[in-house]
N, C-alpha and C positions, 0 to 999 in steps of 0.2 A: 413760289408759285410759278408754274410754267403754263399759263393760260394765254394763248395768243388769240386776239379778236380781230376779225376782218370782215370782208363782204364777199358774197358769191359773184365774182366778176367785178370789173372796174370800168369797162369800156361801153358806156351807155350814153347815147346822144342826149337823152332826157336828164342827164346829170349836169349838163352845161347850164350854169345859173345856180341851181341848188347846191352843187358840189364844186364844179370846176369853173374858174373865171372864164367869161365869154371869150377873152382874147388868148386863152391858153391853147396852143396847137395840140391836136389829137395825139401826136407823137410824144407829148410830154405828160399825158394824163397819168400813166403808171408811175412816173417819177414823182409827180405831185402827190398821188395817193400814198406812195411809200414813205412820204415825209411824216404821215400821221399813223399809218397802220403797219404792223410787222408781218402781216400775212395776207394772202389773197387766194381764193379758190378760182381756178381757171375753168371756164365753162365752154369756151369755143372748141375745146378738144373733144367735146361730146359730138359735135356736128361734123368735124373733119379730123382725120388723123393729123396730129401736130407734126410740124417740120422742126428738126433739131435746131436749124438756124434761127427760126422764129423764137424758140424758147431760149436760145443763147442770148439773143438781143434783149429779150425781156429780163433775163437774169442780170444783164449789164446795167439795167436802169434802176435796180433796187440796191440798197446798201447791204453790206455783209450781215448775216444773221436773219435776213428776210426769208420767209419760207412760202413756197407755192404748194398748194394742193392741186392736183390735176385730175379733172373728171375723165373717166374712161370713155373711149369712143363708143357710140351707140351700136356699132356692129358687134361689140363685145357683150353689151348688156341687153340690147333690145332684139336684135336679129338672132344672135347666138347660134349661127349655123356652123361656121368653122372658125372658132375664136383664136386658135393657136397662132396662125400667121399674123393676125391683127395684133395680138398681144405682143408678139416679138417686135413688130414694127413700132408699136406704142412705146415699149420699154426702151428701144433704141433711141427714140426721139427724146427721152428724158435725160440722156447722158450728160448734156451740157449743164443742166440744173443740178444733177447729182454731183458732178465734178466741182461745181461752184459752191456746193453745200447749201443750196437754196431750194432743195426738194424736200417736202414733208411726207406726202403719201399720195397714193392713187385713190380717188373716190369712185367706187363702182355703184352706180345708182340704177337699181332695177325698176322696171315699170310696175304698175298695179297688176298687170297681167302676168305676174311671176309669182304664183302661189307656192306655199311650202310643201311641195311634193317631193317624193324620193328622187325623182329625176332632176329636179332643180337643186336639191341638196348635193347630188353628185356633181352638178355643174359648178358649184362653189369649190369642190375639190380640184376640178380641172383648172379653175382660175388660179387657185393657190399654186398649183404646179407651174402654170404658165408664167406667172409673175415672179416666180422664184422667191428670193428673200426680201423683195421690196415690201415696204409697209403699204398695206391695202386696207381700206375701210369700206364696209358694205352698207348701203342704204336700201332698206326694204320699204315698199309702199303699202304692203298689206299686213293687216293685224295678225293673220294666222301664223306669221313668223315669230311673233313675240311669245316665246316659250323658253323654259329652262333648257330644253334640248337644243334649240337654236344657239343659245348663248354658249352652251358647253361645246358644241361643234365649232363655233367661231373661235373659241379659245384654243381648241385642239389644232386648228388650222392657222393660228396666230393671225386671224383677221379681225380688224376692229369693227365695232358696231356703231353705226351712225344714229345718234339720238336726234329726234326731231320735235320741233314745236310747230304745230299746224292746226287746222280746224279740228274740233273734236267731233268728227263725223264717223258714222258706223263703218267699220271695215278698214279705217285708216289706222296707222301706227299711233298709239298713245304716247304721252310725253314721259317715257321711262328713261332713266339715266343709268346706263350700264357701260362699263369699259371691258372689252374682251381682248384687246391687243395693245401694242406699245403706244398707239395713238388713240386717245379718247377724242370724240368728234361730235359736235352739235351743229345742227342747221336750223335756223329760224325761218320758216316759210311764210309767216303771217297767219292770221286766223280768219281770213276772208271766206267764211263758209258759203256765202251766197254765190260766190264766183268760182268756187273750187272745181266743180264739175261742169258748170255752164258759163262759158265766156266766149266772146268773139275773138279777142286777142289774148295771147299767152300771158302778157304782163298783168292782165286784170286779176288773175289768181293771186298775184303777189303784191297787190296794191293794199297795203295795210300799215297802220302806224300803231306800234305797241305802247301801252301805258307802263309806267314804272311798276305798278302792281303786278301786271302780267309778267314782266321780266324778273321781278323779285322771286317769283315761284322757282326760277332756275338758279338763283344765286347759291342756295345750299347744294343743289344737284351738281353744279359746275365745280364747287369746292370739293365735293365727294369724288368726282371724276379726276380732279387734279391730284388728289391723294392716292388714286389707284393707278394712274398711268404717268409715264415720264413726260409726256407732252399732251396737252389738251388744246384742241383747235375749235374755235367757235366762229361760225360764218352766218351773216345775215343775208337772206335771199329775198327780202321784201324790197326789191330793187327799184320799183317804179319811182321816178323823180327823186332818187337819192334817199328815200326813206331808210334804206339799209345803213347808210352812213350815220344817220341820226340814232338809229337803234343801237349800232355798235358803240357810239359815244355814251348812250344811256347805260348800257350794260357795263361798260368800263367804269363808269362812275359808281354804279351800284355795287360792283365787286370791290371797289376801293383800291 
């Protein structure tokens, strides 16, 4: 079984106490995290293009075999004006992690305002060209992408599909489990329906504690993904006050 479970991000001040000892320096958080988890999804790269030196230092803090997934910069996924130069810079920054064999894939997370139009399907082809042979996983936020056509096109482009667990709200992607590329990928966003669209702070959306029963729904799905792809990555994004760490431990136990 090649299922690696981790969290979406590790550097949260509100994890001090629930996850990190109060006297642990911030510079040691990643090293501490990597003692328990074999993978982490990096989120800060969405807000600013990563620097190769930063990623090299992060790679030095984790043991051999540890894998990072790296979220694509928002200029590539949200603005989408001239992605090619940004993609080149992004790919260049990943070199230290790739050379250290600590790179898993790029996560390309599109916003809800990215519907399944012909123009946007063409944009996926541009992305594949830009990223070359790098493993790339695509997360859609809109339900209209969830069709056989989309899965066939992703397979043809060798792009992974990001499976999600989130509130069962109209228009959002349902909890389907499909592998379309070499990396199967699942993100648990929590099911806080009341705060999904209406919240004052971004973290409120992800303030959620899963029950064993809710996670058990995913156990057969994750086993199925594991049978279909060489690598399956599962990340918990219900990060407020370290709930993601608790959820990762729960799922690890349920998967046995």
